N, C-alpha and C positions, 0 to 999 in steps of 0.2 A: 643635645640632651634629650635621650628618648623619653616618653610619657606613655606609661603601659595603663589602658583602663581595662579592668575587670569587672564584669557585671554578673552578680550572682543572687540566688535567692537568700533570704535572711536563713539565719540558724546556724553558722559556723561559730565556734567561739573564738576569742581572741588569739589563743594559742594557734589556732588553726591558719589564722590569718596572717600571725608572723611568719611561719613558716612558708605560706604560699609568696608572701612578699621577698623572703630571703632567696626562696629558690627561683622566682621568676626575674629577680636582680641579678641574681648569678649568672643565669643562661643569658639574659639580654646583654649583660657586660660581657661575657666571653664570647658571644655572638657577634657582637659589635666592636669588640677589642676597646672597649672602655672602661674606664674605673667605674665600680659599683656607685661611687657616689654620684655619679652624672644621671642613673637611672631612678626616676620617678614613676611612683605606682600608685593609681586612684582605684580604690576598691568603692563599687557601689552596690548597695544591698536592695532588693525589694521584696515585697510581701508575696508569696505564693499565689495569693488571690488575685494577683495583678499579672499572672504569665499563665498562658494557654497553650497546648499543643494538641492539635487534631481535634479543637471544639471543646476539649476538656480542661478545666481549670487544674492548675498543678496541685492546688489545695486539697481538691476533690480526689485527683489521682495519685499522689503520693504523701498526703497528710501535710501537716505544718512544718516539718522538719526541713533538713537540707538535702532532700532527694532519696530519702530511704522509705521506702513503703512500711 
């Protein structure tokens, strides 16, 4: 039974997470020849103020949303 962990910045709505879960489940089930019911997905969200790239916090670089300047 595969467990997929997805880490991403906060800012996506629940419909986007539903689509993400459905597509990832479909891809994993197909790739591993498993029924989709055996695929588990954990989505972990974090604040953009807790993520930096190149020495710059993402909240400063991209704003508080989900990666769109």
